[in-house]
C-alpha positions as CSV (number, residue, x, y, z in Angstrom):
1,X,124.9,-130.7,123.4
2,X,122.8,-127.8,122.2
3,X,123.1,-126.9,118.6
4,X,121.6,-124.0,116.6
5,X,121.6,-124.2,112.9
6,X,120.3,-121.1,111.0
7,X,119.5,-121.3,107.3
8,X,120.5,-118.7,104.8
9,X,121.8,-115.4,106.2
10,X,121.0,-113.1,103.3
11,X,122.6,-109.7,102.8
12,X,123.2,-106.9,105.2
13,X,119.9,-107.2,107.0
14,X,120.4,-110.9,107.7
15,X,124.0,-110.3,108.9
16,X,122.9,-107.5,111.1
17,X,120.2,-109.6,112.8
18,X,122.6,-112.6,113.2
19,X,125.3,-110.5,114.7
20,X,122.9,-108.8,117.1
21,X,121.0,-112.0,118.2
22,X,123.5,-114.8,118.2
23,X,125.4,-113.7,121.4
24,X,122.0,-113.4,123.1
25,X,120.8,-116.8,121.8
26,X,124.0,-118.5,122.9
27,X,123.5,-117.2,126.4
28,X,119.8,-117.7,126.7
29,X,119.6,-121.1,125.2
30,X,123.0,-122.2,126.6
31,X,124.2,-123.2,123.1
32,X,127.3,-125.2,122.6
33,X,127.6,-124.8,118.8
34,X,126.2,-122.4,116.2
35,X,126.2,-123.1,112.5
36,X,124.8,-120.8,109.8
37,X,124.5,-121.0,106.1
38,X,126.4,-118.0,104.7
39,X,126.3,-118.5,100.9
40,X,124.1,-115.4,100.4
41,X,125.6,-113.2,103.1
42,X,127.3,-110.8,100.7
43,X,124.2,-109.0,99.2
44,X,122.8,-112.4,98.3
45,X,125.9,-113.5,96.3
46,X,128.5,-115.5,98.2
47,X,130.4,-114.5,101.3
48,X,133.6,-112.5,102.0
49,X,136.4,-113.0,104.5
50,X,135.3,-109.8,106.3
51,X,131.8,-111.1,106.6
52,X,133.1,-114.5,107.9
53,X,135.2,-112.8,110.5
54,X,132.2,-110.6,111.6
55,X,130.0,-113.7,112.0
56,X,132.8,-115.7,113.9
57,X,133.3,-112.7,116.2
58,X,129.5,-112.8,117.0
59,X,129.7,-116.4,118.1
60,X,129.2,-118.5,115.0
61,X,131.3,-121.7,115.1
62,X,130.8,-122.9,111.5
63,X,129.7,-121.3,108.3
64,X,128.3,-123.7,105.7
65,X,128.0,-122.8,102.0
66,X,126.5,-124.2,98.9
67,X,126.6,-123.7,95.1
68,X,126.0,-120.0,95.3
69,X,129.4,-119.3,97.0
70,X,131.3,-119.8,93.7
């Protein structure tokens, strides 16, 4: 099994890069599972449902969070 775990995706720039690169990485590295930490995805302060859906559509399987999501 090939797993990719990416640490904090921060703000719009981090989301844009993740959405652009994850499909390519999944294919190139033959990834089975992609996990990211999204607790800073909304301008560095938490995450929204819209952002979650955007990341899932790009090929993310699991979005982890931490204390900054509250």
